[in-house]
C-alpha positions as CSV (number, residue, x, y, z in Angstrom):
1,X,157.8,108.8,-30.8
2,X,157.7,106.5,-27.8
3,X,155.4,103.6,-28.1
4,X,153.0,105.0,-25.4
5,X,152.6,108.1,-27.6
6,X,151.3,106.0,-30.5
7,X,147.6,106.9,-30.8
8,X,146.5,103.3,-31.2
9,X,148.6,102.1,-28.2
10,X,147.3,105.0,-26.1
11,X,143.7,103.9,-26.9
12,X,144.4,100.2,-26.2
13,X,146.0,101.3,-22.8
14,X,142.9,103.3,-22.0
15,X,140.6,100.4,-22.8
16,X,142.8,98.0,-20.8
17,X,142.5,100.2,-17.7
18,X,138.7,100.2,-18.0
19,X,138.5,96.4,-18.7
20,X,140.9,95.6,-15.8
21,X,138.7,97.6,-13.4
22,X,135.6,95.6,-14.2
23,X,134.2,93.5,-11.3
24,X,133.3,90.7,-13.7
25,X,134.0,89.8,-17.3
26,X,130.7,88.0,-17.7
27,X,128.7,89.2,-20.7
28,X,126.8,92.4,-20.0
29,X,126.3,95.8,-21.6
30,X,129.5,97.3,-20.2
31,X,131.7,94.3,-20.9
32,X,130.3,93.9,-24.4
33,X,130.8,97.6,-25.2
34,X,134.4,97.7,-24.0
35,X,135.5,94.6,-25.8
36,X,133.8,95.7,-29.0
37,X,135.7,99.0,-28.8
38,X,138.9,97.1,-28.2
39,X,138.4,94.9,-31.2
40,X,137.5,97.8,-33.5
41,X,140.6,99.7,-32.3
42,X,142.9,96.7,-33.1
43,X,141.3,95.7,-36.4
44,X,143.1,98.1,-38.9
45,X,145.1,95.4,-40.9
46,X,147.9,97.6,-42.1
47,X,148.6,99.6,-39.0
48,X,152.5,99.9,-38.8
49,X,153.1,98.3,-35.4
50,X,155.3,95.4,-34.2
51,X,154.2,94.4,-30.7
52,X,157.6,92.6,-30.1
53,X,159.3,96.0,-30.2
54,X,157.0,97.8,-27.7
55,X,158.4,99.1,-24.4
56,X,158.4,96.8,-21.4
57,X,155.4,98.5,-19.7
58,X,153.2,98.1,-22.8
59,X,154.5,94.5,-23.3
60,X,153.3,93.7,-19.8
61,X,150.0,95.5,-20.4
62,X,149.5,93.5,-23.6
63,X,150.2,90.2,-21.8
64,X,147.6,91.0,-19.2
65,X,145.1,92.2,-21.8
66,X,145.4,88.9,-23.8
67,X,144.6,87.0,-20.6
68,X,141.6,89.2,-19.9
69,X,140.4,88.7,-23.5
70,X,140.8,85.0,-23.1
71,X,138.8,85.0,-19.9
72,X,136.0,87.1,-21.4
73,X,135.9,84.9,-24.5
74,X,135.5,81.8,-22.4
75,X,132.7,83.4,-20.4
76,X,131.0,84.6,-23.5
77,X,131.2,81.1,-25.1
78,X,130.0,79.5,-21.9
79,X,127.0,81.8,-21.7
80,X,125.9,81.1,-25.3
81,X,126.6,77.4,-25.0
82,X,124.1,77.3,-22.1
83,X,121.6,79.4,-24.1
84,X,121.9,77.1,-27.1
85,X,121.5,74.0,-25.0
86,X,117.9,75.2,-24.2
87,X,116.9,74.4,-27.8
88,X,115.8,71.0,-28.9
89,X,118.5,71.0,-31.6
90,X,121.1,73.6,-30.7
91,X,122.9,73.2,-34.1
92,X,120.0,74.9,-35.8
93,X,120.4,78.1,-33.8
94,X,124.2,78.7,-33.8
95,X,123.5,82.1,-35.5
96,X,122.5,83.6,-32.2
97,X,126.1,83.7,-31.2
98,X,127.2,87.3,-32.1
99,X,130.5,86.2,-33.7
100,X,129.1,83.2,-35.6
101,X,129.7,84.8,-39.0
102,X,133.3,85.3,-38.1
103,X,133.7,81.6,-37.4
104,X,132.1,80.8,-40.7
105,X,134.6,82.9,-42.5
106,X,137.6,81.7,-40.5
107,X,136.6,78.0,-40.9
108,X,136.1,78.6,-44.7
109,X,139.6,80.2,-44.8
110,X,141.2,77.3,-42.9
111,X,139.5,74.7,-45.0
112,X,140.7,76.4,-48.2
113,X,144.3,76.5,-46.8
114,X,144.1,72.9,-45.7
115,X,142.8,71.8,-49.1
116,X,145.8,73.4,-50.8
117,X,148.3,71.5,-48.7
118,X,146.7,68.3,-47.6
119,X,146.4,65.2,-49.9
120,X,143.3,64.9,-52.1
121,X,141.4,62.7,-49.6
122,X,139.4,64.1,-46.7
123,X,141.2,63.7,-43.4
124,X,139.9,60.7,-41.4
125,X,140.6,62.1,-38.0
126,X,141.1,65.7,-36.8
127,X,142.0,66.9,-33.4
128,X,141.1,70.3,-32.1
129,X,143.1,71.4,-29.0
130,X,141.4,73.9,-26.8
131,X,137.8,73.4,-28.1
132,X,136.0,75.1,-25.2
133,X,132.3,75.1,-24.4
134,X,131.3,76.3,-27.8
135,X,133.4,74.3,-30.4
136,X,132.3,76.3,-33.4
137,X,135.3,75.5,-35.6
138,X,134.8,71.8,-35.2
139,X,131.1,72.1,-35.7
140,X,131.3,74.3,-38.8
141,X,134.1,72.2,-40.4
142,X,132.2,68.9,-39.7
143,X,128.9,70.3,-40.9
144,X,130.0,72.3,-44.0
145,X,133.4,71.1,-45.2
146,X,134.7,67.8,-43.7
147,X,131.5,65.9,-43.7
148,X,133.0,62.5,-43.2
149,X,135.8,63.4,-40.8
150,X,135.8,62.4,-37.1
151,X,136.6,65.3,-34.8
152,X,138.3,64.7,-31.4
153,X,138.0,67.8,-29.3
154,X,140.4,68.3,-26.4
155,X,139.9,70.7,-23.4
156,X,141.3,70.7,-19.9
157,X,138.0,71.9,-18.4
158,X,135.4,69.2,-17.8
159,X,132.5,71.7,-17.7
160,X,133.5,73.1,-21.1
161,X,133.4,69.6,-22.6
162,X,130.1,68.9,-20.9
163,X,128.5,72.0,-22.4
164,X,130.0,71.2,-25.8
165,X,128.7,67.7,-25.8
166,X,125.1,68.9,-25.1
167,X,125.3,71.0,-28.3
168,X,125.9,68.0,-30.6
169,X,124.2,65.1,-28.8
170,X,120.8,65.8,-30.5
171,X,122.3,65.9,-34.0
172,X,122.2,62.4,-35.6
173,X,125.3,63.0,-37.7
174,X,127.6,65.1,-35.5
175,X,126.8,63.0,-32.4
176,X,128.6,60.1,-34.2
177,X,131.6,62.1,-35.4
178,X,132.3,64.5,-32.5
179,X,134.2,63.3,-29.5
180,X,135.3,65.2,-26.4
181,X,138.4,64.5,-24.2
182,X,138.9,66.1,-20.9
183,X,142.7,66.2,-20.5
184,X,145.7,68.4,-20.7
185,X,147.1,68.0,-24.2
186,X,150.6,67.8,-22.7
187,X,149.5,64.4,-21.2
188,X,148.4,63.1,-24.6
189,X,151.3,61.3,-26.4
190,X,150.8,58.3,-28.7
191,X,147.2,59.2,-29.5
192,X,148.4,62.2,-31.3
193,X,149.8,60.0,-34.0
194,X,146.3,59.0,-35.0
195,X,145.3,62.4,-36.4
196,X,145.8,63.6,-39.9
197,X,145.3,67.2,-38.9
198,X,145.7,68.9,-35.5
199,X,144.2,72.4,-34.9
200,X,145.7,74.5,-32.0
201,X,143.4,77.1,-30.7
202,X,144.7,80.7,-30.3
203,X,144.3,80.8,-26.6
204,X,146.1,77.5,-25.8
205,X,149.3,78.7,-24.3
206,X,148.7,82.4,-23.8
207,X,152.3,83.1,-22.8
208,X,155.0,82.6,-25.5
209,X,156.9,80.0,-23.5
210,X,153.7,78.0,-22.9
211,X,152.8,78.1,-26.6
212,X,156.2,76.9,-27.6
213,X,156.1,74.0,-25.1
214,X,152.8,72.9,-26.6
215,X,154.1,73.1,-30.2
216,X,157.2,71.1,-29.2
217,X,155.0,68.5,-27.6
218,X,152.8,68.2,-30.7
219,X,155.9,68.0,-32.8
220,X,157.3,65.2,-30.7
221,X,154.2,62.9,-31.0
222,X,152.3,63.8,-34.2
223,X,152.7,61.5,-37.1
224,X,155.3,62.3,-39.8
225,X,153.6,64.2,-42.6
226,X,150.5,65.2,-40.6
227,X,149.3,68.8,-40.6
228,X,149.3,71.4,-37.8
229,X,147.0,74.3,-38.1
230,X,147.6,77.2,-35.8
231,X,146.0,80.6,-35.1
232,X,148.1,83.6,-34.5
233,X,147.7,87.4,-34.8
234,X,149.3,90.1,-36.9
235,X,149.9,93.9,-36.4
236,X,147.6,95.6,-33.9
237,X,145.5,92.4,-33.7
238,X,148.3,91.0,-31.5
239,X,146.9,93.0,-28.6
240,X,144.0,90.5,-28.7
241,X,145.7,87.1,-29.3
242,X,149.2,85.6,-28.8
243,X,151.6,85.7,-31.8
244,X,153.1,82.6,-33.2
245,X,156.1,83.1,-35.5
246,X,157.3,80.6,-38.1
247,X,160.5,80.4,-36.1
248,X,158.6,78.9,-33.2
249,X,157.7,75.8,-35.2
250,X,160.8,73.7,-34.8
251,X,160.3,70.2,-36.2
252,X,157.7,71.4,-38.7
253,X,157.9,72.6,-42.3
254,X,156.0,75.9,-42.5
255,X,153.8,75.8,-45.6
256,X,152.0,79.1,-45.4
257,X,151.1,82.0,-43.1
258,X,147.9,83.9,-43.9
259,X,146.9,87.3,-42.5
260,X,143.3,88.2,-43.1
261,X,142.6,91.9,-43.6
262,X,138.8,91.7,-43.1
263,X,136.8,91.2,-39.8
264,X,138.5,87.8,-39.3
265,X,140.9,88.6,-36.5
266,X,143.2,85.6,-36.4
267,X,146.0,84.8,-38.7
268,X,146.4,81.2,-39.8
269,X,149.6,79.1,-40.0
270,X,149.8,75.7,-41.6
271,X,152.8,73.4,-41.2
272,X,153.7,69.8,-41.9
273,X,155.3,67.5,-39.3
274,X,158.8,66.5,-40.4
275,X,160.4,63.1,-40.2
276,X,162.2,62.1,-37.0
277,X,165.6,63.1,-38.4
278,X,164.3,66.5,-39.6
279,X,162.5,67.0,-36.4
280,X,165.7,66.6,-34.4
281,X,167.4,69.0,-36.8
282,X,164.4,71.4,-36.5
283,X,164.6,71.4,-32.7
284,X,168.2,72.6,-33.0
285,X,167.9,74.9,-36.0
286,X,164.3,76.1,-35.9
287,X,161.6,75.4,-38.5
288,X,162.5,73.3,-41.5
289,X,162.8,75.3,-44.7
290,X,163.2,73.2,-47.8
291,X,166.1,73.9,-50.2
292,X,165.8,76.7,-52.8
293,X,162.8,78.2,-50.9
294,X,162.5,81.8,-49.9
295,X,159.5,83.6,-48.4
296,X,157.6,86.6,-49.7
297,X,154.4,88.4,-48.9
298,X,151.9,89.1,-51.6
299,X,148.2,89.6,-52.2
300,X,146.2,86.4,-53.0
301,X,142.8,85.6,-54.3
302,X,140.2,85.7,-51.5
303,X,137.4,83.1,-52.1
304,X,135.3,84.7,-49.4
305,X,135.3,88.1,-51.1
306,X,135.6,89.8,-47.8
307,X,138.5,92.3,-48.0
308,X,141.9,90.9,-49.0
309,X,144.3,88.4,-47.5
310,X,148.0,88.7,-47.1
311,X,149.8,85.4,-47.4
312,X,153.4,84.5,-46.8
313,X,154.4,81.4,-48.8
314,X,157.3,80.0,-50.7
315,X,158.4,80.7,-54.2
316,X,158.5,76.9,-54.9
317,X,154.9,76.5,-53.7
318,X,153.7,79.4,-55.9
319,X,155.1,77.8,-59.1
320,X,153.9,74.3,-58.4
């Protein structure tokens, strides 16, 4: 059966045509309905599809669809950021954002993964690349999990940072620990060495080549031993977000790849920056895999109790 005869692919193509024909992607009844239908279509976690093996026409459609999703997500976040800014203390009203619960679950998952692989102490400084006008991950992590950590949020859009700053400026704690930098992350060099952990948003580098260039840049300037947290997508969910493969992380030791099977859309990858020598080897040979390690996929305990999680990790890590 050709890829365009696959019922899920057919449905995604139909929704893409409708979304692409919209005059605007700003939040409204039609936009919200179409994107809700798209997300529901792509959510089945075990649907047997590999987007890298789709025909060229569907690959082009997927690339365009991810860009439309990114634009719509940005407009949705901007809309709700402005709405939240109308409150005296916006942080108390984050629940009005329709996907806030998803961010709570994703942030909890990322914190749990980070806790498994980071040293016992809480990271002092964290960078979030591509924070946008509604930096919910940074806010949730800073409020609920990393309560002493300083968060440096990077976005290329000055209006996004202006909106984000308004959300935390009234909070006596977050206003002292949240910082916003308007710059292209590709222009940030030595400052990257100051961060214990760097988060890379899913929509930074929507084309594969762009994503790899950003990862290579981070690998060049991040401190040895620091942690990189990335968001990816798996299976049919890859129609919504770009896919990052472990093989894309040259210069990093990939520690774990987690694919949620509940309503959390993004997969999570955690990797550790290698030494300068290993980074050079990694650039030539791909991601660093430590000796006697092999990778398997298995079911792991889900502390959120929302569906199951599929995790890829090493045999050595399992036994340690």
